[in-house]
C-alpha positions in Angstrom: 51.0 17.7 4.5 53.4 15.1 2.7 51.9 11.8 0.1 52.6 8.9 0.3 51.4 5.0 1.3 51.4 2.9 4.0 50.6 -0.4 5.3 46.9 -1.3 5.9 47.7 -3.0 9.0 49.7 0.3 10.2 46.4 2.4 10.0 44.1 2.1 13.1 40.7 4.7 13.9 41.0 8.1 14.9 39.0 9.2 17.9 39.0 12.5 16.1 37.1 11.2 12.8 33.7 12.6 13.1 32.2 9.9 11.5 31.7 7.4 14.5 29.7 4.6 12.7 30.9 4.1 8.6 27.4 2.3 8.5 26.7 -0.6 5.7 30.5 0.3 3.6 29.7 -2.9 1.3 29.2 -1.0 -2.3 31.9 1.3 -1.1 33.9 -1.9 -0.9 33.2 -3.3 -4.4 33.9 0.1 -5.4 37.0 0.2 -4.5 38.0 -3.4 -4.8 36.8 -2.3 -8.7 38.4 1.0 -9.3 41.2 1.4 -6.3 41.6 4.1 -3.9 40.2 7.2 -5.8 40.8 9.7 -3.0 43.6 9.1 -0.1 43.1 8.7 3.8 44.1 11.4 6.0 46.2 10.3 8.7 48.5 11.2 11.8 51.0 9.5 13.8 50.7 8.1 17.0 52.4 7.9 20.4 52.7 4.1 19.6 54.1 4.4 16.1 50.6 3.7 14.4 48.6 6.4 12.0 45.2 7.4 13.0 42.8 7.6 10.5 41.2 11.5 10.2 39.4 11.5 7.9 38.2 8.6 5.1 36.8 6.7 7.8 34.5 4.7 5.7 37.1 3.9 3.3 39.3 2.9 5.8 36.3 0.8 6.9 35.6 -0.7 3.5 39.6 -1.5 3.2 39.4 -3.7 6.2 36.5 -5.1 4.9 37.9 -6.4 1.7 41.2 -7.8 3.6 38.6 -9.6 6.3 37.2 -10.8 2.9 40.9 -12.0 1.3 40.6 -9.7 -1.6 43.7 -7.6 -0.7 46.7 -8.2 1.4 46.8 -7.1 5.2 49.6 -5.1 4.5 48.2 -4.0 1.5 49.7 -0.2 0.3 47.4 2.6 1.0 47.8 6.1 -0.2 47.4 8.7 2.7 48.7 12.0 3.4 50.1 12.7 6.6 49.2 15.6 9.0 50.3 16.9 12.4 47.8 16.2 15.3 46.9 19.5 16.0 45.2 19.5 12.3 43.8 16.4 12.8 40.1 17.5 14.1 40.0 20.4 11.8 40.6 18.1 8.8 38.2 15.4 9.6 35.4 17.9 10.2 36.2 19.7 7.0 35.7 16.4 4.8 32.6 15.2 6.5 30.4 18.2 6.8 31.5 20.1 3.4 30.1 16.8 2.2 27.0 16.9 0.1 25.2 13.9 -1.5 24.6 14.2 -5.0 22.0 16.0 -6.4 20.0 13.3 -9.3 21.6 15.7 -12.7 25.0 15.8 -11.2 24.6 11.8 -10.9 22.8 11.7 -14.5 26.3 14.0 -15.7 28.7 12.0 -14.0 27.1 8.6 -15.0 26.7 9.5 -18.8 30.3 10.7 -18.8 31.7 7.0 -17.5 29.6 5.3 -19.7 30.8 7.6 -22.9 34.1 6.9 -21.6 33.2 2.8 -22.6 32.0 1.8 -18.5 29.6 -0.4 -18.2 26.3 -0.2 -16.3 27.1 -2.4 -13.6 30.4 -0.8 -13.5 28.9 2.5 -12.8 27.1 1.3 -10.2 29.9 -0.3 -8.4 31.9 3.3 -8.7 29.1 4.8 -7.0 27.4 2.7 -5.2 24.4 2.4 -6.2 22.1 -0.2 -7.9 22.4 -0.6 -11.2 18.6 0.1 -12.0 19.3 3.5 -10.4 22.4 4.5 -13.1 19.8 2.9 -15.5 17.1 5.5 -14.7 19.2 8.7 -14.6 20.8 7.9 -18.1 17.5 7.7 -19.5 17.3 11.7 -18.2 19.5 12.0 -21.1 17.1 13.1 -23.3 15.9 16.1 -21.0 16.0 19.5 -22.3 18.4 21.7 -20.0 15.3 23.4 -18.8 13.3 20.2 -17.3 17.1 19.5 -15.8 17.0 22.6 -14.2 13.4 22.0 -12.6 14.6 18.7 -11.7 17.0 19.4 -9.2 14.8 22.4 -7.9 12.1 19.4 -7.0 9.9 21.3 -9.5 9.0 18.0 -11.3 9.3 14.7 -10.3 11.6 11.3 -11.3 8.1 9.9 -13.2 7.3 13.0 -14.9 10.7 13.5 -16.5 11.0 10.2 -17.8 7.3 10.3 -19.6 8.4 13.5 -21.1 11.6 11.9 -22.2 9.3 9.4 -24.0 10.1 12.1 -27.1 13.7 13.4 -27.7 12.0 17.0 -28.9 13.2 19.3 -26.4 10.6 21.9 -27.9 8.3 18.9 -27.7 8.9 18.5 -24.2 9.0 21.7 -22.7 5.5 22.4 -24.7 3.7 19.5 -23.3 5.2 20.5 -20.0 4.3 23.9 -20.0 1.1 23.2 -20.9 0.2 20.4 -18.6 2.4 21.0 -15.6 0.1 23.9 -14.1 -2.8 21.0 -15.0 -2.7 19.3 -11.0 -5.5 17.4 -12.7 -3.8 16.4 -16.0 -0.2 16.0 -15.7 0.0 12.8 -14.2 2.9 10.8 -15.8 0.6 8.8 -18.3 -1.0 12.1 -19.3 2.4 13.5 -19.9 3.4 10.1 -21.9 0.1 10.3 -24.4 0.7 14.0 -24.6 4.1 13.5 -26.0 3.4 10.3 -28.1 0.1 11.6 -29.7 0.5 14.1 -32.1 -2.6 13.9 -34.2 -6.4 13.6 -33.2 -9.0 12.1 -35.2 -12.2 14.4 -34.6 -15.0 11.8 -35.3 -13.0 9.6 -32.7 -12.4 11.3 -30.1 -14.9 12.9 -27.5 -13.0 16.0 -26.5 -13.8 17.6 -29.9 -17.7 17.5 -29.5 -17.4 18.9 -26.3 -15.4 21.8 -27.2 -17.8 22.9 -29.8 -16.6 20.7 -32.6 -14.2 21.2 -35.0 -15.4 24.7 -35.9 -14.3 25.8 -32.5 -11.0 24.0 -32.7 -10.3 26.3 -35.9 -11.5 29.1 -34.5 -8.6 28.7 -31.7 -6.2 28.8 -34.6 -6.2 24.9 -34.6 -4.6 23.6 -38.3 -6.5 20.6 -39.7 -6.0 17.9 -42.0 -8.6 16.5 -43.9 -8.9 12.4 -44.5 -8.9 11.9 -48.3 -9.3 8.2 -47.0 -12.1 8.6 -45.2 -15.4 7.7 -46.4 -16.4 11.0 -47.7 -13.0 12.1 -48.0 -13.4 15.0 -45.4 -12.9 13.3 -42.0 -10.6 15.9 -40.0 -7.2 15.3 -38.2 -6.5 17.8 -35.8 -2.8 18.8 -35.8 -2.4 20.4 -32.4 -3.7 18.1 -29.7 -2.1 20.4 -27.2 -4.7 22.9 -28.5 -7.3 21.0 -28.2 -6.5 19.7 -24.9 -6.1 23.5 -23.6 -9.8 24.2 -25.3 -10.9 21.0 -23.0 -9.2 22.4 -19.8 -10.5 26.1 -20.4 -14.4 25.2 -21.2 -13.9 22.4 -17.7 -12.0 25.3 -15.6 -15.6 27.8 -16.8 -17.4 25.0 -16.0 -16.1 24.8 -12.3 -16.3 28.1 -12.2 -20.4 28.1 -12.7 -21.0 25.3 -10.3 -19.1 27.2 -7.8 -21.1 30.5 -8.1 -23.9 28.2 -7.5 -22.8 27.9 -3.8 -21.1 24.6 -3.4 -17.9 24.9 -1.3 -15.4 23.2 -3.4 -15.2 21.2 -7.1 -12.7 18.5 -8.1 -12.1 17.7 -11.9 -11.3 14.0 -12.8 -9.3 12.8 -15.6 -11.5 9.7 -15.2 -14.4 8.7 -13.0 -13.0 6.6 -10.0 -16.2 4.6 -8.9 -13.8 3.4 -6.0 -13.1 6.9 -4.9 -16.7 8.1 -5.7 -18.6 5.5 -3.0 -16.0 7.4 -0.5 -18.4 10.5 -0.8 -21.4 11.0 1.2 -24.5 12.5 -0.5 -26.2 15.5 0.2 -29.8 14.9 -0.1 -32.1 17.5 -1.8 -34.8 19.2 0.1 -38.5 20.3 -0.5 -38.9 23.5 -1.8 -41.8 26.2 -2.1 -44.3 24.7 -5.2 -45.5 26.7 -7.8 -49.3 27.2 -8.0 -49.6 25.0 -10.7 -48.1 22.6 -9.4 -49.4 22.9 -6.1 -52.7 22.6 -7.9 -51.9 19.3 -9.5 -50.8 17.6 -7.2 -54.3 18.4 -4.8 -55.9 17.4 -7.8 -54.0 14.3 -8.2 -54.3 13.6 -4.3 -58.2 14.3 -4.5 -58.0 11.6 -7.0 -56.6 9.0 -5.5 -58.4 9.1 -2.1 -61.3 8.8 -4.2 -60.2 6.2 -6.3 -59.4 4.3 -3.0 -63.1 5.1 -1.3 -64.3 3.2 -4.9 -62.0 0.1 -4.2 -63.5 -0.1 -0.7 -66.6 0.2 -1.6 -66.3 -3.0 -4.1 -64.8 -4.9 -1.7 -67.4 -4.0 1.5 -70.5 -4.9 -1.2 -68.7 -8.7 -1.9 -68.1 -9.2 1.6 -72.2 -8.1 2.8 -73.2 -10.4 0.0 -70.8 -13.1 0.8 -69.6 -13.6 -2.7 -66.0 -13.2 -4.5 -65.7 -10.0 -6.7 -67.1 -10.6 -10.4 -65.0 -10.7 -13.2 -65.5 -6.6 -14.0 -65.5 -6.1 -10.8 -61.5 -7.2 -10.6 -61.2 -5.4 -13.9 -61.8 -2.1 -11.8 -60.0 -3.1 -9.3 -56.9 -3.9 -11.5 -57.3 0.0 -13.1 -57.9 1.4 -9.9 -54.6 0.1 -9.0 -52.9 1.0 -11.8 -54.0 4.4 -11.9 -53.2 5.2 -8.1 -49.4 4.2 -9.1 -49.4 6.5 -11.9 -50.9 9.3 -9.8 -47.9 8.5 -7.2 -45.3 8.7 -10.0 -46.5 11.6 -10.9 -46.7 13.6 -7.4 -43.6 12.0 -6.9 -42.3 13.9 -10.6 -43.8 16.9 -9.6 -42.2 17.0 -6.5 -38.5 16.0 -7.3 -38.6 19.0 -9.8 -39.0 21.4 -7.2 -36.5 20.0 -5.0 -33.0 21.7 -4.3 -30.0 21.6 -2.6 -30.5 23.1 1.0 -28.5 26.4 0.7 -26.7 26.6 4.0 -25.6 23.2 3.1 -24.3 23.5 0.1 -20.7 25.5 1.3 -20.0 22.2 3.1 -20.2 20.1 -0.3 -19.3 19.8 -3.4 -19.2 18.8 -6.9 -17.0 15.8 -9.2 -16.9 17.3 -12.3 -15.7 14.5 -15.2 -15.2 14.1 -19.3 -16.7 11.1 -19.9 -17.0 9.4 -23.6 -20.9 10.3 -23.3 -20.2 13.6 -22.5 -19.8 15.9 -19.1 -20.7 14.1 -15.7 -21.6 16.5 -13.5 -22.0 15.4 -9.5 -23.5 17.7 -7.2 -24.1 17.6 -3.7 -20.8 15.5 -2.9 -19.5 15.0 1.0 -16.5 14.7 2.1 -16.1 12.7 5.8 -14.2 16.1 7.1 -17.1 17.6 6.4 -19.9 15.5 7.1 -20.7 17.2 10.8 -21.1 20.6 9.2 -22.9 19.7 6.6 -25.6 17.7 8.5 -25.5 20.1 10.6 -26.5 22.7 8.2 -29.4 20.5 7.3 -30.7 19.8 10.6 -34.3 18.0 10.2 -34.8 18.6 6.2 -32.6 15.8 5.3 -29.9 13.8 5.4 -26.4 12.3 4.2 -26.7 9.0 2.6 -23.3 6.6 2.1 -19.6 7.7 1.8 -17.0 7.1 4.7 -17.8 9.0 8.2 -14.3 8.7 9.7 -11.9 9.5 7.1 -11.5 10.2 3.3 -10.9 7.2 0.9 -8.9 9.0 -1.0 -4.9 8.4 -1.1 -4.2 7.1 2.5 -2.8 9.8 4.8 0.7 10.5 5.6 0.4 8.9 9.2 -1.4 5.3 7.6 0.2 2.5 5.3 -1.8 1.9 2.0 -3.8 -1.3 2.0 -1.7 -3.0 -0.2 1.1 -2.5 2.0 -0.6 -3.6 5.1 -1.9 -6.5 2.8 1.9 -7.4 2.0 2.8 -7.2 5.8 -0.1 -9.3 6.5 1.0 -12.0 4.1 5.0 -12.1 5.4 3.4 -12.4 8.6 1.7 -15.9 7.7 5.0 -16.9 6.0 6.2 -17.0 9.1 4.0 -18.9 11.1 3.8 -21.3 8.2 8.0 -21.8 8.7 7.6 -22.2 12.4 4.6 -24.6 12.1 6.7 -26.8 9.8 8.9 -27.6 12.2 6.5 -27.9 15.0 4.1 -30.9 14.1 2.8 -31.5 17.7 0.5 -27.8 17.0 0.6 -29.2 13.5 -1.6 -32.3 14.6 -3.7 -30.7 17.2 -4.4 -27.6 14.7 -5.5 -30.1 11.7 -8.1 -32.1 14.5 -9.4 -28.8 15.4 -10.1 -28.3 11.8 -11.4 -31.7 11.5 -13.7 -31.1 14.7 -15.4 -27.8 13.1 -15.6 -29.8 9.3 -17.9 -32.9 11.4 -19.8 -29.7 12.8 -20.2 -28.0 9.8 -19.5 -24.9 11.8 -16.4 -24.1 9.2 -18.7 -23.7 6.2 -21.8 -22.1 8.5 -19.3 -19.1 9.9 -15.9 -17.9 8.7 -13.2 -19.2 11.4 -10.5 -16.7 12.5 -8.1 -19.3 11.3 -8.4 -21.6 8.3 -6.8 -24.7 6.9 -8.2 -25.3 3.2 -6.2 -26.5 -0.2 -4.2 -23.3 -1.8 -4.7 -21.6 1.8 -8.1 -19.7 0.7 -9.6 -19.5 3.7 -10.6 -16.6 5.5 -7.1 -15.9 7.0 -4.4 -13.1 6.1 -3.2 -15.6 3.0 -6.8 -14.6 1.3 -5.9 -11.3 -1.4 -2.5 -10.8 0.7 0.1 -11.4 -1.7 3.5 -10.1 -0.5 4.7 -7.6 -2.8 8.4 -6.9 -2.2 11.0 -9.2 -4.1 12.7 -10.8 -0.7 9.5 -11.4 0.6 8.2 -13.6 -2.8 11.8 -15.1 -2.7 11.4 -16.3 0.5 7.3 -18.1 -0.3 8.7 -19.4 -3.4 11.8 -20.8 -0.8 9.3 -22.2 1.3 7.0 -23.8 -1.3 10.1 -25.4 -2.9 11.2 -27.1 0.3 7.6 -28.6 0.9 7.8 -30.1 -2.6 11.5 -31.3 -1.9 10.1 -33.3 0.9 7.9 -35.3 -0.6 9.5 -35.3 -4.2 11.1 -38.9 -3.7 7.4 -40.3 -2.6 5.8 -42.8 -5.3 3.0 -41.4 -6.9 0.6 -43.8 -7.3 -2.0 -44.4 -4.6 -1.0 -47.3 -3.3 2.2 -47.1 -3.3 2.0 -44.3 -1.9 0.4 -45.5 0.9 2.0 -48.7 1.5 5.5 -46.1 2.1 4.1 -43.7 4.5 2.5 -46.4 6.4 6.4 -47.9 6.6 7.5 -44.3 7.9 8.7 -43.8 11.2 6.2 -41.3 13.4 8.6 -38.6 13.3 9.0 -38.7 9.6 5.3 -39.0 8.9 4.4 -35.9 11.2 6.9 -34.0 9.6 4.9 -34.5 6.4 1.9 -33.9 8.1 2.9 -30.8 9.4 4.3 -29.4 5.9 1.3 -29.9 5.0 -0.8 -28.1 7.4 1.7 -25.3 7.0 1.5 -25.0 3.8 -2.0 -24.3 3.5 -2.8 -22.3 7.0 -4.0 -18.7 7.3 -3.8 -16.8 10.1 -6.1 -14.3 11.1 -5.2 -10.4 11.3 -6.3 -10.0 14.7 -4.6 -12.1 17.6 -7.9 -13.9 18.5 -9.3 -17.4 18.8 -7.5 -20.5 17.7 -5.0 -17.9 15.9 -4.0 -16.7 19.3 -3.7 -20.1 20.8 -1.9 -21.4 17.9 0.7 -18.3 18.3 0.9 -19.1 21.9 1.7 -22.4 21.1 4.2 -22.1 19.3 5.9 -19.0 21.2 5.5 -17.1 17.7 6.9 -13.4 17.8 7.1 -12.0 14.2 10.2 -10.0 15.1 12.4 -12.5 15.0 11.4 -13.7 11.2 10.4 -9.8 9.9 13.2 -7.1 9.4 11.9 -4.0 7.9 13.7 -2.8 4.5 13.1 0.1 2.0 11.1 -2.1 -0.3 9.1 -4.3 2.5 8.0 -1.3 4.2 10.6 1.8 5.1 10.1 3.1 1.3 6.7 2.7 0.9 5.5 4.8 3.4 5.6 8.2 5.2 8.8 10.0 5.8 6.8 10.9 9.2 6.0 7.0 9.8 9.6 6.0 9.4 11.2 8.8 11.7 8.1 7.4 13.7 9.3 4.0 13.8 12.8 4.9 14.5 11.6 6.9 17.3 9.7 3.5 18.9 13.0 2.2 18.3 15.0 4.5 20.2 17.5 5.2 17.1 17.0 8.6 16.9 19.5 11.1 18.9 17.0 14.2 19.7 15.3 16.9 18.0 18.0 17.9 16.0 18.7 14.1 14.6 14.6 13.9 14.2 14.5 17.3 12.3 17.4 16.4 9.8 16.3 12.7 9.0 12.6 14.3 8.1 14.8 17.0 5.9 16.0 14.0 3.7 15.1 12.6 0.3 12.7 9.9 0.9 14.7 7.0 -0.7 17.9 8.4 1.6 15.3 8.6 4.5 14.5 4.8 3.8 18.0 2.9 3.5 19.1 5.3 6.7 16.4 3.9 8.7 17.0 0.4 7.3 20.4 0.7 8.7 19.7 1.9 12.2 16.5 -0.1 12.9 18.5 -3.3 11.7 18.6 -6.1 14.6 16.7 -3.9 16.7 12.8 -6.1 16.5 11.0 -3.4 15.5 7.8 -4.4 13.3 5.2 -2.6 12.2 2.0 -2.1 14.4 -0.4 -4.0 12.2 1.6 -7.5 12.4 3.4 -7.5 15.8 3.0 -9.9 18.4 1.0 -9.5 21.5 3.6 -9.7 24.7 3.4 -13.3 25.7 0.6 -13.6 29.0 2.1 -14.5 32.6 1.9 -18.2 33.2 0.2 -19.4 36.3 2.1 -22.0 38.2 0.9 -24.7 38.2 -0.3 -26.3 42.3 2.6 -28.6 43.5 0.9 -32.3 43.2 2.5 -32.8 46.9 -0.1 -31.2 48.0 -3.1 -33.5 46.4 -1.7 -36.6 47.1 -2.4 -36.9 51.1 -5.9 -35.8 49.9 -6.0 -39.2 47.7 -4.7 -41.6 50.4 -7.1 -39.7 52.7 -10.2 -40.8 50.9 -9.4 -43.9 50.2 -8.9 -44.7 53.8 -12.2 -43.4 54.3 -13.7 -45.5 52.0 -12.3 -48.8 53.3 -9.6 -49.2 50.2 -6.2 -49.7 50.1 -3.9 -46.5 50.4 -1.7 -47.7 47.3 -1.6 -44.7 45.5 -1.6 -45.4 41.3 2.2 -44.1 39.5 2.4 -40.9 39.0 1.6 -39.8 35.5 4.4 -38.1 34.1 4.0 -34.3 33.8 3.1 -33.3 29.6 5.6 -31.6 28.2 5.0 -28.0 27.6 4.2 -28.3 23.7 1.6 -31.0 24.3 0.1 -29.2 27.5 -0.4 -25.8 25.4 -1.7 -27.8 22.1 -4.3 -29.3 24.7 -5.2 -26.3 25.3 -5.7 -25.4 21.5 -7.7 -28.8 20.6 -10.2 -27.1 24.1 
């Protein structure tokens, strides 16, 4: 195997190179332009006198791209290793099969070495074909303890948890905090870890956790050190110098409380670091059922019921006597009537209190329900009888006719979205993308914009647009009932597109007068096409289509021949990097971009970021879009009956009536856009 240089023009792709599709080589080309070709290509001689690239197909593609861009000459000298034709397949396989993506820890060390040698962040990014943000995030981990790096390499700790721990450079503190909090699934979020490494002292009289564990004495009994604040009012305020111990004592007490609650018979107990009302409302509530009353409570309730019946009888007698004598109640009688009502209300309240004090959760339903436990400023919050959606049927069956389950969700959990669903924020962002695409199309279709404006005007005159939310709205700023209401686009490229559309609308009118009179005069002198363009922009800027394809939204989109696939392409930022790996593979399957079961398995085994990037490449140009914003297939249009058949009938009718047989000139057929716009108005 000899090493030399060959002109780029003499190299061709080898059919034996196992990497058939080099993919996007833009970053690699930038790296080669900045650093040169670090690794030689492996080539073999062909019968035509050229050299086929058996190993290094992506590098060859990147060099070819640079030549196309004029950044290198067509005869650029390429360092190569020449091998015999018999060895070409083996070399190609060896290079591609043995190649492995770098672990983030390996990237960190490589990035650090280059930065230490004087490389800029951008130059490192170009060298490795990644973004500067990736380099910066990796370099933040320089402060991590070696043990944490090994945990990170083994996927036992997330990047965000690592970054939180690296808020301090003290390796001992990092490891102590991780060893303390790492196993606490309810208290090891990045924010919790960051607080733990930064907060080194606790003021006992300001932290509700101290009272929860039993005060400073309990902390000291566990071996905690205390420093007295000499500058406090009495000079005795306690400063706890071991916050990790305090957290451990809190966790131990919460765990003990959890065990006690489980011993009551509940199916589960969740510990929440903070109370989440939105999540709590997703749980149903198990009603309590009546239990056997003690003898004293039963006797008291019986006596109260008897008293209530006597009072009711007395009240009826008062009113009956007045009616018999055909008179109103006297002042004394009205006073007694009020006293009876007040006493009856008090009796009802006491009975409810007695019965409530002896109600209980049905033991047979408790295994299908649970408890949420949360430590708040005001103390420990314990919510019993919480029912998950998945357990609702079992709990209801166990209750039977004795009680019911109120509130909550009946079909799915309101916690984090399942793996086969998208988050609400992403759903709204996708709808925002769809609406922006519709606006761009309307801006080029004054015919549809004017019909839509007329529809809105009719609804305004009827008052219906204010009484019932329309399935399509036009309003100042777009704050109607459609998809632009609380549907912000959340990816950078989408936000840029929205800003560009707004800027284009403003640019179209920037030269118009600002004074009302001059503005009127200028607009009145415009040609109809110019005026139509302004109207279209105004309607487009404020239109908000409905999420569902129905009513005016459906009519408008059908008139525009709108297909969202022509305006939206899934990327890692706007969709693929924000859903589960299962949904990404599902998208590739629907787009027919998976080459069998083995390919599907390999994709699912990839890291989330790598899978999103790969999916973005494969889906490019396929026309695939997420289900929530897909345009329905256009309906088959009925062919109009030829008008030639109608004209003889008109002539015949004219003859019967004794009228001249001359028929009015045939009107021009309306354009497709005008015809469909008429349907919108109807």
